[in-house]
Residue, then its C-alpha position, 0 to 999 in steps of 0.5 A: x641177881x637183885x629182887x625186882x630182877x627175879x620178879x621180873x625173870x619169873x613174871x616174863x617166863x610165867x606161861x612158858x614155866x606152867x607149860x613145862x610144869x603141865x607137860x610134866x604133869x601129863x606123864x602118869x609116873x605111878x610108882x606103885x603100878x607095874x602098868x606105868x613102869x614105861x612112864x617112869x622112864x619117861x618121867x626120869x627122862x624129861x627130867x635129864x633134858x629139865x636139868x640140862x635146859x637149865x644149865x646143871x651139870x653131870x646130868x644122868x640117870x642112876x638105876x636102882x633096884x627100881x625105878x630111875x633116879x636122876x642126878x645133875x650138879x653145878x659146882x663151881x662156887x668155890x669157898x661156898x657151901x653145897x645144897x643138896x636139893x632132894x625130891x620125888x617125880x613118882x605119884x600116887x595112884x588116880x583111884x577113885x577116877x569118877x572123883x576127879x573133876x577134870x582128868x588127872x594128867x590133864x593138869x587144868x588151872x581154875x581160879x588161879x590153882x593147877x589141877x592135875x596128879x603131882x601138881x602139889x605133891x611133889x612134881x610141882x614142888x620139884x619143878x620149883x627148884x630146877x627153875x629157881x636154879x636155871x634163873x640165876x644161872x641164866x641171869x647170873x651166869x653162876x649159882x651162889x652156892x654149889x648145888x647138887x639134885x637127887x630126884x628119886x621114882x619111888x617115894x610114894x613106894x617107900x623109896x625102897x632103894x634109896x637108902x642103899x643109894x645114898x648110902x653107896x653114894x656117901x661121897x659123891x652126896x657130900x653136901x652143908x644142907x639138905x633141902x626138900x619141898x614135899x611138906x606143907x604150910x601152916x596155911x594160905x599165905x602162913x609159910x612154915x619150916x619144918x624141922x621134925x617129923x616123927x618116925x615109925x613102927x608098925x607090927x601086926x598081932x595075929x592071935x590063933x585059937x581052936x583049929x577051926x570056928x566053934x558053935x558059941x553054944x557048944x564051945x563058948x565059956x569054955x575054950x578061950x575065944x581069940x577076939x577076947x583075947x585080942x581086945x585083952x591085948x589090945x585094952x593093955x596098951x593105952x590107959x584111959x587117958x591115951x599114955x601108952x603102958x609099954x615098958x620102956x616105950x618112953x625111957x628115950x624120948x627127947x625132952x623139948x625145951x620151954x623154948x619150942x613149946x613157946x613156940x608152938x603156943x605162938x601160932x595161934x592154932x584154933x582147936x575149936x575149928x579143928x574140932x569142927x574140921x574133924x567132926x568131933x566134940x572133943x579132943x583127946x590125949x595126953x594131960x598136959x599136952x596141947x592138940x598141936x604137941x600131942x601130935x608133933x611132939x608125943x609118941x603114940x600108939x593106935x590100932x588101925x585096925x581089927x578083924x575077925x569072926x563074923x561080921x555080915x549081915x545078921x548074926x551068927x552064932x560063932x567062936x572065931x578061931x583067929x583074930x588079928x589086928x594092924x598097929x603103928x606107933x608115931x616115935x620122936x626124937x631118940x626112939x628107934x624103930x627096932x628097941x620099940x618093936x622089941x618092947x611090944x612084942x615083950x608087951x604082947x607076951x606078957x599080956x597073952x592070955x591062956x588058951x591062944x598062941x600070937x604070933x607078930x609080924x613087923x612092918x613100916x619102920x622109919x626112924x624120926x628126925x629133928x634139926x635144931x629149930x634155931x639151927x643156921x639153916x632152918x633160921x635162914x630159911x624163914x628169913x627168905x619165906x619172910x620176905x617174900x610173904x611179908x609175914x612172920x615165918x612158922x617153925x613147925x614139926x610134923x606128925x607124919x612120917x619121911x622116912x627118906x629124912x631120917x634116912x639122910x639125917x643119919x647117913x649124911x648128917x648134915x641139917x634137913x630144911x624142909x621148906x614146903x609151899x603146899x597146903x593141906x586142903x590141896x588133896x594130895x593122894x585124893x582125887x582133884x590134888x591141886x596146886x595154889x598158883x600164888x605158891x608157885x610164884x612166891x615159892x620160886x622167889x623165896x628158893x631164889x632167896x634162900x639159895x643166896x641166904x644160904x651162901x652166906x652159911x658155914 
């Protein structure tokens, strides 16, 4: 199927495809709210019909411990690679509702942008893969590669059921390449392939002192104050340059090649513009690393919140009985979340002041992910973007975490290609989420081209 045929196919069916996508977006498939349980089932059933219409086979809904998952495949490209496409049909809650310019589940197109919850994250991007497969099947009667799809309904709540599902169905999900479109581009008209994500490890520290709040005049200076104690613990985690002081924290960090760092430097990141956008006057962090490198390839330890004592209007002369803080670490390849949590616990124990007890609760763990950026599957995606967008593709990492990506990498042991079409400005997870239809149009063509590129990979 030539590029001109693909263009004509999608041009002729653009209105039809957008109407289908809008129907999908009208389903309020909010995974975190029990009131939308039936809507989750409705969305899964909608996907079944979409796959069947596209010409995919073995379409089914698989029940999990939570919301259902939809599977489909087409496996007739003998001797060709198999591409596994992952996406999710669940969406974030819509609050605060009053900030939406149009109802979140009543899609509207304004200024060539499609506004609705899920338009960018991730219904719109998932839909594109279905339509790309449909286009090739309708025009050619076959696909250039074998394809498998799994579309889940729990990504927005951490994919609790998916790792066990993938492990259980490891043989059925066997593939040569895993493709996910749930990330962003470098900017408008600037495509990017993401090949690395940071992992995550989080803890809560609870410090307890006296059995109840005390009068600071009667007991201050004679009884350890849990707020002072937790501040002392927290202060011990990093030095003034942001270098983490936890023993062994950096031991397993995978070094980054000079070639990759040169690639990052070539991205023409505008630090001054970033500072203006963020409303800050200075950036901060480890010396010897750029802003991009600090957020992509270096591990972090950040305080996310601290509570304790009196914070109401006026003053209350109290020595609080307890204080707590939440901490998250972003991890880079070769760091293990369980190992890091163990090191955090040891650090807290070593720096705990006398006169208080400390309890640590673990939460939010996810392993980092990395596919070598010179991997053929990654480079092929870059070529497809460049053909359609007419500009060189950026090869990037992301500072955030998508735990299921690391699970795919670990369980299926295949390269994961993150080829997203969203933009950072599209308000995913916020009111007025939208998807630029320029990237919808071009993205369909990129995906089709990539399937042909992937057909020659070994």
